[in-house]
N, C-alpha and C positions, 0 to 999 in steps of 0.2 A: 515288513514295513506297511503300516495302514495306508488307507487311501489319502487321507489328509497329509500324512508325512510324505507320500510320493509326490503330490501336487506341490508341497512346500519345496522339496528338493528341486523339482523341475523348474518351478518359477524362479527360484533364487539363481539357478545356473543361467537361465535365459536372461534375467535382469543383469547379472554380472557381465555377461557377454555383450549386452547392449550398452551398459554404462561405461564400458571401456572406450566407446566411440564418443566423439565430441557431442555433448548433450544439447548444444545450441543448434545443431543441424537437425532438420526434420528428416529422419531416415525412413526409407521405405524398403520393404522386403521385395527385391526385384525377382524377375523370373529366371535370372541367370543362376541364382542359388536355389530357388524352389520353382518347380514347374507350376503352371497355373492351377491345376487340380489340387495339388498338395497345399498351395497357398490358400485357396478358397476353403479347404477343409480345416486348415489351421485357424483361419479367421472365424469360421463358423463355430469351432469348438471354443475358441477364446471368448466369443460373444456369449455362448451358453454358460461359461464359467462365471459370468457376472451374477448368476443366480445361485451360485454355490453356497453351501452353509458355512464354509470356512472363510474367515475374514481375510486371512493372508492370501488366499486364492483370489478373492474378489479384488483386493487392492493391487495385487500383482497383475491381474488382467487389465485393470485400468491403466497401469503404467505401460504395459505392452501395447495396448491399443493406441496410445499416444505416439507410437513409433510406426504405425501401419499407414496404409494409404489414406488419403484425405477423406474419401467417402465414408470409411469406417470410423475415422476420428470424429467426423461431424455427427455421427450417430450418438456419441456420448458427450462431446464437448460443444455441441451447438448451443446457442442462447436459450433454446427452449428446454434443454435437458441439463444445463450446467448447474442449476440450483440443486437438483437431485444428486448430481455428481458430488458437489461440495458437501452436501449433507451426509452422503455415504462415506466420504473420506474422513469427515469429522467423527462420525460414529465409529469407524474403524480405529481412529487415533485414540478416542476416549475409552472404548470398550476392548481395545486390543489386549489379548491374553499372552502374547509373546513379545520378546524384545524386537525380533525381526519385523513383526507386523507393524509396530509403531514406528520403527525406522523407515520402512517403505512409505507408510502413510504420511509421516512428517516431511519426507523429501518431496513426495508428490504434491502436498499442500503448498509448500514453498514455491515449487515450480509453477503451479497453477495461479498463484497470487502475484508473485514478484516477477516482473519482466526480465528475461535473460537476453533481450536484444542488445547488441553492442551499441553504445552511445557515447558521445563526448562527455556528457554530464555523469558525475559519479553518484548522484542522488538516485536511489532505487525508485522505480515507478511501477504502477499497476499493470499487469498484463491484460490482454484483451479478454481473457476468461474471468479475471477477478475484478473487473471494473464495477460490477453490480453486487459484489459480495456483501457490502455493508447494508444494502437495501433488503436483504433476506431476513425474515422474521426470526429465524433460529440462530442468527449469527452471534448475538450477544450471549445467549444461553450457552451455545457451544464454546464460545471463548472462555466463559466462566468455568465450564466443566473441564476444559483443557487446562486452565490454570489450577484447578483443584488437583490435578495429577501431581503438581509440585508438592502438595501437602502429603499425599499418600506415598509418593515414590521416594526412595532413598536418594538424597542429593549426590551420592558418590557413584551412582550407576550411570551407564550410557543412556538409559531411558530418560532420566532427568535431563541430561545434556541435550537430547533431541528436542525435548519440550521447550527448553530455553532457546534453542536455535529457532524454533517455529515462532515463538512470541517475539523474539528480537527481530526476526525477518519482517513480521507484520508491523512492528513499531518503527522499523527503518523507513517505511513508506510514509512520507509526510501526510498524505491525505487520509491515512488510516490510523495514524498514531493516537489521536485524541479519542477516537471511538474504542480502540483496543485498551488503552490505559484506563478509561472510565469504566469499562466493563470489568476489568480486574479489580479496580478500587472499590467497586460497588458490590463485590462478592462478600457476603456476610457469613458469619459462623452458622453451622447447622448442627443437628443432632449427631450426624455421622462424623463431623469434624468440628472441633471446638475452636479452631484457629482459622485464620484467613490466608489466602495465597500470598498477600503482601507480607505478613509476618513470617511465612515460610521462606520467602525470597530473602527477607532481611536476615534470617538465621543462616541461610546458605552463604550470604555475602560476608558474614562474620567469621566463617570457618577459615582456618589456616590452610596452607597448601598441603601440609602433611595430612591433615584430617580429610581434606577433599579428595586426595589421591590424584585426581586430574586437576592441575592448577588453573585450567581455563574455566572451571565451574564457578568459583567465587568471583572471577572477573565478569562472567556473563551475568551472574546475579546482581553484581554492582551496577552493570550497565542497564539492566532492566529496571532495577530499583530507581536509578536516576530518571529514566523515562517516566515512571509512575509518579514519583514525588514531584517532578517538575510540572507534570500535568495537574497534579493536585494544587500546587501553589498558583498556577495560572488560572485555575477555576475558583480561586479564593476559598479553598477549604483549609481548615486548620489541620496541620500535620499531627498534632497531639491527639486528635480524634481517630487517627488511622494507625499510628504506631507510637509507643511511648518515647518521650523526648530523650531520656537517658539512653535508651537502646539505639536510637538513631544516631545520636552524637558519638556513642561508643563505636559504631560501625565506621564513621568517618575518621575518628581518632585512631582506630586500629589500622585503617588503610593508609593514612598519610604518614604514620610513624613506622611503616614497614621498613626494616633494615635492608639496605642494598649490599649484597655480597657478590662481588664480581666473579668469584671463583665458584659460586653456587650454580648448578644447572638451571635453577628457577630465577636467575637474575632478570630475565626479560619480563617474567610474570611479576616480579617484585616491583620493577619500575612501572609496569602497566597498572598495578594495583594503586600505587601512589597517584597516578594520573586520574584513574577513575574516582578515587576518593576526593581529589580536588574538584572534579566535575560535579560530583554529588554535592559538595559543599557550596559550589556556585549555584547549583539548581535550587537548593532549599534556602538560600540567603534571602529570598523574597518573603519568607515567613517572619513576621515581626516578633513573634514570641520566642523564636529560636535564635535570632540573629545575634543577640548580645552574648549568649553562651557560646555560640559558634566563634565569635571574635575573640573572646577572652579565654575560654577553656580549651577549645579544639585547635584553632588555627591562630594563635597569637602572632604578633609581628616577629618575635625572635625565632619562632619555628619556621616561618616563611623565609626569613633570612638564612637560616641554617640549610633548608632545602635548596635554596638558590646557590649558596656558596659551595655546597657539596658537589653540585653538578659543574660549577665553574672550575673547581679544582681537580675533579676526578674523571670527568667525561672525556674520552679520547677524541671527541670531535674538535676540541681546541687545537691539539697538536696536528690532527689530520688536515684541518683547513689551513694551518700555517705552512704546510709543505707546498712546493711548486706543483702545478697540475701533473707534470710528467712523473713525479715521484709518488703520486697517490695511487694506491691499488685497493681493490675491494677487500683483499685479505688483510689490509692494514688497519681496519677498524672493526671492532666487535659488533654483533647484531644488537646488543642492548643499547648502543649509543643513541639510536633513533628514539627509543622509548625514554631515554634520559632527556633528550631534546624536548620531547612532548611534555615532560614534567615542567621544564622552564617556561615553555609557551603557555601551558595551562595555569601555572602559578601566577604569571603576570595577569592573565585574564581574571583570576580570583582577586588579586590585589586591586585591579581596576574596578571591580564590583564593590570591594570592601572600603575603598578609599573615601566614599561618601559618608561612611558611618563611623570611621575610626581614624584619628589623627596619626597614630603610629603606623597603620597600614598605608596611609597616604604618603608618609615620608618614605617608607620602604618602596612603594610603587615608583615614585619619582627617582629615587636613587638607583633603582634597577634599570630604569630607562636610560639613565645617564652613564651606566657602566659599559665601557667599550668591550668588555668580555662577552656581552650579549650578542655582538655582531656575528661571530662564527656560528652561533646557534641559529640565528635568523637566516643566514646564508644557507646553511645545511638544510633547514626546514623548507625553504623556498625551492631549492634545487633538487632535493632528494626525498622530500616528505610525501605522504599520501595527500589526496585532494583536501581532506579536512584540515590536515596540519598546514598545508600551503595557505589555505584560506585564513586560518588563525594567525599565521605568521605575517601575512599581508595586512591584516587588521592591526596586529601588533606594531608593524612598521608605521602605520598612520599615527599610532600613539607616540612612537619614538620621534617621528618627524616634528612633533610639537616642540622638541628641544632643538634650537637653532644650531647648537654645537654638535649635533649627531653626525657621525662620519658616514654619510650616505655613499660617498665615493668608495670608501673601503668596502662597504656592503656590496656595492655594484661590482667591484673587482672580484670579490670572492664568489659571487653568484656566477659571473662570467667565466671565472676559472673552472668552476664545476661544469659549465656548459662545454668548454673546450675539452675538459677531461672526458666527457661522455660522447664526443663526436665520433670516436672510433673504438667502440667497446670491444670489438672482436680482434683487435690487433694483438699479436702474440708478444711475449715478453722480449724476445730477441729483436723483433721489429721495432718495438718501443725503444729499446736501448740504441739501435742503429739510428732511428730518427732523432733521438736525443743527442747522439754524438754528432750527427750531421748538422743539427740545429746549432750546437755549440760552435762548430767550425764556420757556419755561415754568419755567425754574429759579426756584425760589422766592426771594423777597426775604430770607427768614430765612437760607437757606443762604449767600447772598452776604454778608449782614451778618456771619455767623459766620466766613466766610473772611477778610473784611477785619479783623475784630477779632483773629483769630488772627495776621494779618500785623502788626497794630499791636503785639501783645504780643511780637513778636520771633520769629516762626516761621522756622525754618531754610529759607532759600531754595534750598538745594542739594537738598532732598528733592523738593518739588513741581516740576512742569514750569513753565518761564517762560511758555510760551504759555497755560497754564491761568490763571496769575495775571493776565496782560494781558486774557485773555478775561473774567475775573471783573470787573475794573474797567470794561471796555467794557460788559458787561451791566448793571453798576450804573448807569453813565452813561445807557445807553439806557433803562433803567427810569425813571430820574428825568426824562429828557426826555419820555418818553411820559406820565408823570404830569403834567408841566408843561403839555403840550399839552391833556390832558383838562381840567385846571383852567382854562386859557385859554378853551376852548370853553364850559365851564360859565359863566364870567364873562360872556362875550359874550352867551350866552342870557339870563342874568339882566339884563344891561343892556338888551337888547331888551324884556324884560318890563317893566322899569321905565319905559322910554320909552312903551310902549303904555299903561301905567297912568297916566302923566302926561297923555297925550293924552286918555284917557277922562275924567280929572278936569277938564281944560280944557273939554272938550265939555259936561260936566255943569254946570260953572259958567256957560258961555255959554247953556245952555238955560234957566237961571233956576230950576233945581230942579224942572223939569217931568218928570223921569224917573219912571218907575214904580218901585214897590217892588222889582221884580225887578232893575232896573238898580242900585238902591241896594245891595241885597244883593251883587250882583256886584262892585260897586265896593269894598264893604267887604272882600270876600274877596280882591280883587286887592291892596288896600292891605295886608291881613295878609300875603299872599304876598310883597309887595314888602318889607315889614319883615323877613320871614324871609330873603329873598334878600339884603338889605343885610347882615344879621348874618352870613350864610354867606359873602358876598363878603369882608367884613372878616376872617373866619376863614381863608378861602382865601388872601387876600393875605398874612396872617401866615405861613401854611404855605408859600406860595411864597417869601417872604423866607428862611424856614428852609431850604427846598430849595436855593435859590440858594447859601446859605452851605455846605450839604452838597456841592453841585456843585463849588464852589471848593475845598473841602477834598479832595474825591475827585481833582480834577485835580492838586492838589499831590501827593497820594499817588501818582498815576499817574506824575508826573514823577520822584518818588523811586524808584518801581519801575523806570522806564526807566533811571535812572542805575545802579541795582543790576544791571539786566540787562546794561548795558554792562560793568560790573565783572565780572559772571558770564561774559560772553563772553571777557574777558581771561583770567579764570581757566581757562576751557575751552581757550583756545589754549595757555596754559601747560601745562595737563594733557595736551593732545594731544602737545606737544613732549616732555613727560616720558614719555608712553606710547611715542612713537617711540624715545626713548633707551632705554627699558626693552626694547622689541622688539630694538633693535640689540644691547643687552647679552645678551638671551636668545639671539639668534642666535650671538653670540660664545661664550657659554657652551656652546651646543649644539655648535658646532664644536670647542670645547675638549674636551667630553665625547666626541665622536666620535673626536678624536685620541687621547684616553686609551684609548678602546676599541680603537683600532688598535694602540696600544702594548701593551695587555693581550693582544691577539691575537698580536702579535709575541712577547711574553714567553711566551705559551702555546706558540707554535710552537718557541721556543728550549727550553722545558721538555720538549716532546715529543722534540726532538733529543737533549737530555741523557738522557732516559729510554731512547732507543734505544742511546746509548753505554753507559749503565749495564747495559742488557740484554745487550749484546755482551760487556762485561767479566764479567758473571755467567756467561755461557755459557762464556767462556774459563776462568774459575775452576773451573767444574764439570768441564770437560774435563781440567784439570790434576789435580783431585782424583781423577778416574777413573784417570788414569795412576798416581798415587801408590798408589791401592788395588791396581792391577795389580802394581806393583813390590813392594808389601808382600806380596801373595799369592805372588809368585815367591820372595821371601826366606823365607817360611814353608815353602814346599815344599823349598827347599834345606836349611833347618834340619832339617826332618823327615828328609830323606835322610841328613844327617850323623849325626843321632841313631841312625838304623837302622845305619849303619856302626859307630858306637861300640858299640852292643849286640852287633853281630857280632864285633867285636874282643874284647869282654869275654868272649863265649862261647868264643872260641879260647883266651883266657888261662886260663879255668877248665879247659878241656880239658888244657892243658899242665900246670897245677897237679896235676890228677889223675894225669897220667902221671908227674910227679915223685914224687908220694907212693907210687904203686904200684911204681915202678922206682927203687930207691935207687942201683942200680949205674949207671944212666944219668943220675944226678943232675947231674953236672958238665956232661955234654953238653947236657942239657936246660936247665941253668942258663945255659949260653952262648947256647943258642937263645932262652931266655927273655929274656935281656938284649938280644939282638939284636932280638927282637920288640918289647921295651919301647922300644928306641931308635927303631925304626920307628914305633911308636905315638906316641911323643913328637913325632917328626918330622911324622907326619900330623896330630897335634893342633895342632902349631905352624902347619903349613900351613893347617889348617882354620880356626884362629883368625885367621890373617892374611887368609884369604879372607873370613871373616865380617866382620872389621874393614874390609876393603876394600869389601865390599858395604854395610856399615852407613855407611861414609863416603859412598859414592855415593848412598845413600838420603837 
């Protein structure tokens, strides 16, 4: 193995051993693992390796120095040297010749720029080392060169994924986003590459999951494209000058029409792609030239309704939130449900943006806010979503609150139930079952009586859960049986006391009244207790007869409820059939809508073709008008020339007249000449008129 390969192997092993420790902690190599002399030798050799010819050795040394003592760290990462350190890392990232080199450089760059300090806020912030990065003169150039790697690298490789991670990390910091996006947007084609990083990112975002191999790559490209185009819109730049309109609209169209297959291993990525497509549509809606096509061709109101209805009918969140908190388990809901919730939240954000430009989208927006099926999605977003989803859900709630009939109390109950559910996340399943059973036992008799009375008064059985009703009757029966057992035990105890009292009385009679006064007082007390027990026994027996009647009545009501449950099951099966039919109709309508969209697209293509023909006809008309203008100019020139000739002839005529007046003797001769000249003039005038008439006829 050569020298560079040896360094490569050693550095990678050391980095792997350090990366297994918490990266947020500043580790130091203490003297318990290395003695002082070996530590100093290690630090000295590590510092010398910064001048090595191999890029992977240099960047690995920079990583390791970050984990050493503060004195050595300050040598590299102090404010005086951090500019050179950043430039070194950028150079290694741009010029790296191996995959591992760029991996290490990309991870180091992210750690130097984005702060890893734990914070309440979820918004990334600049670290202390990266606060002056945007002021360095080479920053924009290095960003453009880093983005150029997306043009040269295969989008299916891990190398391309790392570049996307770096650019997304920089764009995630609000203070850097504008600078980073403008640097990438201003990257122009060169002789080495005829395309731009923006077009390369757009091409990657268009790839299917099968083409990309790694399904996260198209999602990262969509996310970065959203950052770039949103910045372009906010800076009042025409998107058509950066990327062709048809290509951009096809990216969004492909994303929002991604089919969701719950059995597919890529179902989470499928939902995330729809969400990113909706975010991209919202970001570019500020471009006036694209908005009309976006509303009509890409995201029409029927497609928005189809996306919303699909989630309402198929997302497991609806059934999960309908369960009592004690019956909810993390295994009971698939992972893709949260991404499906994100689709609903983002779609309503898009409708809120579109409603000012389209009446159909406005109607869809208000109908979505009034739909009660939206409440479980809002509650799940607020209680279990990421910070960004929670923020969007709270904003969405402010929109829903504009409707006075919105069920805010229902939303509050669902959110509160999620909080109760998450109070004891480490409780085992057996403990949960035990607590649930004890909770059922502790349910007060008054609450059960109120529920039963409500059922007797005609409570709608479609609202409460059937299992809750059956549980209520079972609890009522259990409580009555427990009370009956307690009464039986009490009666048996009193019977034993009576028997004992009777035995004492017999013993007293047999002794002939020789008992002491103490025994007499004891007997009197026992007799009094016996009388009380008899009265209580009679009272208990009456109460038991009453309870038996109640048990019989409750059993009858239970049978009635069971019959109603059977009827409810029949209604549910009918409802499921209706839902399946509705789904089939929705699919059919969606296909019809898609066919109409294709027809609209074909009509638009035909219109474009007609526009081209009209443009050609206009060009031909303009050329003919130009020829007419040229001919008109030539006629004007010829007319001017004839006028000059006429003036010349008139001058000659005047000359002849003067000669006639001065010389009377030559009058006849000049008259003859004059007549001849007049004839010539007439002939020329005639010819000129004929020529002018001929030219006028040609014109």
